[in-house]
C-alpha positions as CSV (number, residue, x, y, z in Angstrom):
1,X,35.9,19.8,-30.2
2,X,36.2,22.9,-32.3
3,X,39.5,24.0,-30.8
4,X,40.9,20.5,-31.1
5,X,40.0,20.4,-34.8
6,X,41.3,23.9,-35.4
7,X,44.7,22.9,-33.7
8,X,44.9,19.8,-35.9
9,X,44.2,21.8,-39.1
10,X,46.8,24.4,-38.2
11,X,49.5,21.7,-37.3
12,X,48.9,19.8,-40.5
13,X,48.5,22.7,-43.0
14,X,51.3,23.4,-45.4
15,X,50.7,27.1,-45.3
16,X,50.7,29.5,-42.4
17,X,47.2,30.4,-41.1
18,X,47.1,33.9,-39.7
19,X,43.6,33.9,-38.3
20,X,40.9,31.3,-37.5
21,X,37.2,31.7,-36.6
22,X,35.4,29.4,-34.2
23,X,31.6,29.8,-34.3
24,X,29.1,28.3,-31.8
25,X,25.4,28.8,-31.1
26,X,25.9,28.1,-27.3
27,X,26.2,31.5,-25.8
28,X,26.4,30.1,-22.3
29,X,29.5,28.0,-23.3
30,X,31.1,31.0,-24.9
31,X,30.6,33.2,-21.8
32,X,31.9,30.4,-19.6
33,X,35.2,30.6,-21.7
34,X,35.3,34.3,-21.3
35,X,34.4,34.5,-17.6
36,X,36.8,33.7,-14.7
37,X,34.0,33.2,-12.1
38,X,33.6,29.9,-10.3
39,X,32.0,27.1,-12.3
40,X,31.4,23.4,-11.8
41,X,34.5,21.1,-12.0
42,X,33.6,19.6,-15.4
43,X,33.1,23.0,-17.0
44,X,36.3,24.3,-15.4
45,X,38.3,21.4,-16.9
46,X,36.9,21.9,-20.3
47,X,37.5,25.6,-20.2
48,X,41.2,25.1,-19.3
49,X,41.6,22.7,-22.2
50,X,40.1,25.2,-24.6
51,X,42.2,28.1,-23.4
52,X,45.3,26.0,-23.4
53,X,44.8,25.1,-27.1
54,X,44.0,28.7,-27.9
55,X,47.3,29.8,-26.3
56,X,49.2,27.1,-28.3
57,X,47.7,28.3,-31.6
58,X,48.4,31.9,-30.9
59,X,52.0,31.1,-29.9
60,X,52.4,29.6,-33.4
61,X,51.2,32.8,-35.0
62,X,47.5,32.1,-35.5
63,X,45.0,34.4,-34.0
64,X,41.9,32.6,-32.6
65,X,38.5,34.4,-32.6
66,X,35.4,33.1,-30.9
67,X,32.0,34.1,-32.3
68,X,28.4,33.4,-31.5
69,X,25.8,32.6,-34.2
70,X,22.1,32.2,-33.7
71,X,20.4,28.8,-34.2
72,X,18.7,30.0,-37.4
73,X,22.1,30.5,-39.1
74,X,23.8,27.4,-37.7
75,X,23.4,24.4,-40.0
76,X,25.3,22.1,-37.6
77,X,22.1,21.6,-35.7
78,X,20.7,19.6,-38.5
79,X,23.0,16.7,-37.6
80,X,21.1,16.2,-34.4
81,X,17.6,17.2,-35.5
82,X,17.7,15.0,-38.6
83,X,17.1,15.5,-42.3
84,X,15.1,13.6,-44.9
85,X,16.8,12.1,-48.0
86,X,15.5,14.9,-50.2
87,X,16.7,17.7,-47.8
88,X,20.2,16.4,-47.3
89,X,21.1,16.9,-51.0
90,X,20.5,20.7,-50.8
91,X,20.9,21.5,-47.2
92,X,23.6,23.7,-45.8
93,X,24.7,21.0,-43.4
94,X,26.6,19.4,-46.3
95,X,28.0,22.4,-48.2
96,X,28.3,24.9,-45.3
97,X,26.3,28.0,-44.4
98,X,25.7,30.4,-47.3
99,X,26.7,33.5,-45.3
100,X,30.3,32.3,-45.4
101,X,30.3,33.3,-49.1
102,X,29.3,36.9,-48.3
103,X,31.3,39.8,-47.0
104,X,32.6,39.1,-43.4
105,X,31.4,42.5,-42.4
106,X,27.8,41.3,-42.7
107,X,28.1,37.8,-41.2
108,X,25.3,37.1,-38.7
109,X,27.8,36.5,-35.9
110,X,28.8,38.3,-32.7
111,X,32.4,38.4,-31.4
112,X,33.2,36.9,-28.0
113,X,36.6,37.9,-26.5
114,X,37.9,34.9,-24.6
115,X,41.0,35.7,-22.5
116,X,42.3,33.9,-19.4
117,X,42.1,35.6,-16.0
118,X,39.6,38.2,-17.0
119,X,38.1,40.0,-14.0
120,X,34.8,40.7,-15.5
121,X,32.0,38.4,-14.4
122,X,29.2,37.5,-16.8
123,X,26.0,36.6,-15.1
124,X,24.4,34.0,-17.4
125,X,21.3,33.6,-15.4
126,X,18.3,35.4,-16.9
127,X,15.5,36.4,-14.6
128,X,13.2,38.2,-17.0
129,X,10.2,38.3,-14.7
130,X,12.1,39.4,-11.5
131,X,12.6,43.0,-10.5
132,X,15.2,43.4,-7.8
133,X,15.1,46.8,-6.0
134,X,18.3,48.6,-5.2
135,X,17.5,48.6,-1.5
136,X,15.7,45.5,-0.4
137,X,13.7,45.9,2.8
138,X,12.9,42.7,4.6
139,X,9.2,42.7,5.2
140,X,7.8,41.3,8.4
141,X,5.7,38.1,8.4
142,X,2.0,38.4,8.7
143,X,1.8,35.1,10.6
144,X,4.5,33.9,12.9
145,X,4.7,30.2,12.1
146,X,7.0,29.5,15.0
147,X,4.0,29.7,17.3
148,X,2.3,26.7,15.6
149,X,3.1,23.0,16.1
150,X,0.7,21.7,13.4
151,X,0.3,22.8,9.8
152,X,-3.5,22.5,10.0
153,X,-3.7,25.1,12.8
154,X,-1.5,27.5,10.8
155,X,-3.6,27.1,7.7
156,X,-6.9,27.7,9.6
157,X,-5.5,30.9,11.2
158,X,-4.2,32.1,7.9
159,X,-7.5,31.4,6.3
160,X,-9.4,33.3,9.1
161,X,-7.0,36.3,8.7
162,X,-7.5,36.3,4.9
163,X,-11.3,36.1,5.2
164,X,-11.4,38.8,7.8
165,X,-9.2,41.1,5.8
166,X,-11.3,40.6,2.7
167,X,-14.6,41.2,4.5
168,X,-13.2,44.4,6.1
169,X,-12.1,45.7,2.7
170,X,-15.5,45.0,1.2
171,X,-17.2,47.0,3.9
172,X,-14.7,49.8,3.6
173,X,-15.0,50.0,-0.2
174,X,-18.8,50.3,0.2
175,X,-18.4,53.8,1.8
176,X,-15.2,55.0,0.0
177,X,-14.8,56.4,-3.5
178,X,-11.3,55.0,-3.8
179,X,-11.4,51.3,-3.3
180,X,-8.9,49.3,-1.2
181,X,-7.4,46.3,-2.8
182,X,-5.4,43.7,-0.8
183,X,-3.3,41.3,-2.8
184,X,-3.9,37.6,-2.3
185,X,-7.0,38.1,-0.2
186,X,-9.7,38.9,-2.8
187,X,-10.2,35.2,-3.6
188,X,-11.4,34.3,-0.1
189,X,-15.1,33.6,0.4
190,X,-17.3,36.0,2.4
191,X,-18.9,33.1,4.3
192,X,-18.0,32.7,8.0
193,X,-17.2,29.0,7.6
194,X,-13.7,28.0,6.4
195,X,-14.0,26.0,3.2
196,X,-11.5,23.8,1.4
197,X,-10.8,26.5,-1.1
198,X,-10.0,28.9,1.8
199,X,-7.5,26.4,3.2
200,X,-5.8,26.1,-0.3
201,X,-5.6,29.9,-0.5
202,X,-4.2,30.1,3.0
203,X,-1.4,27.7,2.1
204,X,-0.6,29.9,-0.9
205,X,-0.6,32.9,1.3
206,X,1.9,31.3,3.7
207,X,4.2,30.3,0.8
208,X,4.1,33.8,-0.7
209,X,4.9,35.2,2.7
210,X,7.9,32.8,2.9
211,X,9.1,33.8,-0.6
212,X,8.6,37.5,-0.2
213,X,12.1,38.1,1.2
214,X,14.0,35.6,-0.9
215,X,16.4,36.9,-3.7
216,X,15.8,34.7,-6.7
217,X,19.0,35.7,-8.4
218,X,21.0,34.7,-5.4
219,X,19.1,31.5,-5.3
220,X,19.9,30.8,-8.9
221,X,23.6,31.4,-8.3
222,X,23.5,29.0,-5.3
223,X,21.7,26.2,-7.2
224,X,23.2,26.5,-10.7
225,X,22.1,23.0,-11.7
226,X,18.4,23.8,-10.9
227,X,16.0,25.9,-13.0
228,X,14.7,28.2,-10.4
229,X,12.3,31.0,-11.2
230,X,9.4,33.0,-9.6
231,X,6.0,32.5,-11.3
232,X,3.3,35.1,-11.9
233,X,1.9,34.5,-8.4
234,X,5.2,35.3,-6.6
235,X,5.9,31.6,-5.8
236,X,9.5,30.4,-6.4
237,X,9.5,27.0,-8.2
238,X,12.1,24.6,-9.5
239,X,11.1,23.7,-13.1
240,X,12.0,20.0,-13.5
241,X,12.4,18.1,-16.8
242,X,8.9,16.6,-16.4
243,X,7.0,19.6,-17.9
244,X,5.4,17.4,-20.6
245,X,4.3,14.6,-18.2
246,X,0.7,14.1,-17.3
247,X,1.2,14.9,-13.6
248,X,0.1,17.8,-11.3
249,X,1.7,21.2,-11.8
250,X,3.2,21.1,-8.3
251,X,5.0,17.9,-9.2
252,X,6.3,19.3,-12.5
253,X,7.5,22.5,-10.8
254,X,7.8,21.8,-7.1
255,X,7.6,24.8,-4.7
256,X,10.9,25.9,-3.1
257,X,10.8,25.9,0.7
258,X,14.0,27.0,2.7
259,X,15.2,24.1,4.8
260,X,15.8,26.4,7.9
261,X,12.3,27.9,7.8
262,X,9.4,27.1,10.1
263,X,7.2,26.3,7.1
264,X,9.4,23.4,6.1
265,X,9.0,22.0,9.7
266,X,5.2,22.3,9.4
267,X,5.1,20.6,6.0
268,X,7.3,17.8,7.2
269,X,5.0,17.4,10.3
270,X,1.9,17.2,8.2
271,X,3.2,14.6,5.8
272,X,4.6,12.5,8.7
273,X,1.5,12.5,10.9
274,X,-1.1,12.0,8.2
275,X,0.6,8.9,7.0
276,X,0.8,7.0,10.2
277,X,4.1,8.4,11.5
278,X,6.0,6.9,8.6
279,X,9.8,6.8,8.3
280,X,12.1,9.3,6.7
281,X,12.2,7.9,3.2
282,X,8.4,7.6,3.0
283,X,7.9,11.1,4.4
284,X,10.4,12.7,2.1
285,X,8.9,11.0,-1.0
286,X,5.5,12.4,-0.1
287,X,6.9,15.9,0.5
288,X,8.8,15.8,-2.8
289,X,5.5,15.4,-4.7
290,X,4.8,19.1,-4.1
291,X,7.8,20.8,-2.5
292,X,11.5,21.2,-3.1
293,X,13.3,21.5,0.2
294,X,17.1,21.5,0.2
295,X,18.7,19.2,2.8
296,X,15.3,17.4,3.4
297,X,16.9,14.7,5.6
298,X,18.2,17.5,8.0
299,X,14.7,18.9,8.2
300,X,13.2,15.5,9.0
301,X,15.7,14.7,11.7
302,X,15.2,18.1,13.3
303,X,11.5,17.6,13.4
304,X,11.4,13.9,14.5
305,X,13.1,14.9,17.7
306,X,9.9,16.7,18.7
307,X,7.4,14.0,17.6
308,X,6.0,12.6,20.9
309,X,4.3,9.6,19.3
310,X,7.5,8.4,17.7
311,X,9.3,8.8,21.0
312,X,6.8,6.6,22.7
313,X,7.1,3.7,20.3
314,X,10.7,4.0,19.3
315,X,12.4,5.4,22.4
316,X,11.7,2.4,24.6
317,X,13.3,2.3,28.1
318,X,15.0,-1.0,27.4
319,X,16.6,-2.1,24.2
320,X,15.9,-5.4,22.4
321,X,17.8,-8.3,24.0
322,X,20.8,-9.8,22.3
323,X,19.7,-12.8,20.3
324,X,21.3,-16.1,21.4
325,X,23.1,-18.4,19.0
326,X,21.0,-20.6,16.7
327,X,20.4,-24.2,17.9
328,X,22.7,-26.9,16.7
329,X,19.9,-28.6,14.8
330,X,19.4,-25.6,12.5
331,X,23.1,-25.1,11.5
332,X,24.2,-28.8,11.1
333,X,24.2,-30.3,7.6
334,X,21.8,-33.3,7.8
335,X,19.4,-35.1,5.5
336,X,16.0,-33.4,4.9
337,X,13.5,-33.8,7.8
338,X,16.1,-35.4,10.0
339,X,15.6,-32.5,12.4
340,X,11.9,-31.5,12.2
341,X,9.6,-29.0,13.8
342,X,5.9,-29.6,14.0
343,X,3.0,-27.2,14.3
344,X,-0.8,-27.1,13.7
345,X,-3.0,-24.6,11.9
346,X,-6.8,-24.4,11.7
347,X,-9.4,-25.4,12.2
348,X,-10.9,-25.6,8.7
349,X,-14.4,-26.9,7.8
350,X,-14.5,-29.8,5.4
351,X,-17.2,-30.5,2.8
352,X,-18.9,-32.7,5.4
353,X,-18.9,-29.8,7.9
354,X,-16.4,-31.4,10.1
355,X,-13.4,-29.6,11.7
356,X,-10.0,-30.6,10.4
357,X,-6.6,-29.3,11.1
358,X,-3.4,-29.2,9.1
359,X,-0.2,-30.5,10.6
360,X,2.8,-28.6,9.3
361,X,6.3,-30.3,9.4
362,X,9.3,-28.0,8.8
363,X,12.8,-29.2,8.2
364,X,15.0,-27.2,10.5
365,X,18.0,-27.4,8.2
366,X,16.6,-26.9,4.7
367,X,13.3,-25.2,5.6
368,X,11.4,-27.7,3.5
369,X,7.7,-28.0,4.4
370,X,5.3,-31.1,4.5
371,X,1.6,-30.9,5.2
372,X,-0.7,-33.5,6.6
373,X,-4.4,-33.5,7.4
374,X,-5.3,-34.2,11.1
375,X,-8.6,-34.7,12.9
376,X,-7.3,-33.1,16.1
377,X,-4.5,-30.8,17.0
378,X,-2.6,-33.3,19.2
379,X,0.2,-35.8,18.9
380,X,-2.1,-38.8,19.1
381,X,-3.9,-38.0,15.9
382,X,-0.6,-37.4,14.2
383,X,1.0,-40.6,15.3
384,X,-2.0,-42.7,14.0
């Protein structure tokens, strides 16, 4: 919009304009204009329009400069945030920002050089809480999930490993001056029984193990439309737009699970079996309440091939027979109840404690229904 307005002003002005300033508070949009890296199709089309207008204005002798201004010094935001009747008379949204009246050398803006075909790539993704080492060593998994066919078994083994590690460290710390601290195991209970809290901690342990070797920055580049980040516990989440909703935290920010991992298979198995071997849509809706799995339909189809119960009930040796054509009485236009079907339902107890039946007449053409009370479920009582 700003470049179109600037081009219109230059083309209609009676005097030559040597230089023009375009200021925006969207730093991401300005870096998109500057960068030549691959962006979504819509952003690419808008960037091409902006750069084309910029080249046209510069071909006519007008230098175009792009600047970034912070939100605090941008009065244009008031148009969307709203102003009261008292504020609008004195607000900068009507008369323009005050810093335009000052020396340009002290303007609160930052120059952005926008040129076509620039080789420098600007990474607009900010991962403030992530530290990426120069040489990333892939750590081995503590528990091989490929050995398990059920999620519950994997959770119990992980809980037993965590409890054992915590008990051993407690015994070792009793005799050593320098205590040993194992991350993610100090919350387990010292009791020999596995409690519900231990199962919950075991699930977190398996998720952290899965996320340990995942590069968050690469994940953000791959899913640009998602807000992906690693939380303080080391779990990678997708922050949805439901942060202010009164729903569980895992639903607001579902946990990322790679679609080609064994953990995704176990999660799909647990949701499918615990809900009566439900279909794909029902299973995926249950999984999405806590987890974000890319290509979830692929994961379900890969798992369902191994479900023995579904094979028994769905993979029958003979298919359903081909249905014959409908009878002529059901498809011929006739008067209501000209072709009628008759059936009985009951018995029911009357107020006098006698058995009665209901005779149900159905029109085969219009599907209309007529009910009659009958003493016995036979044709003699109906004909009387």
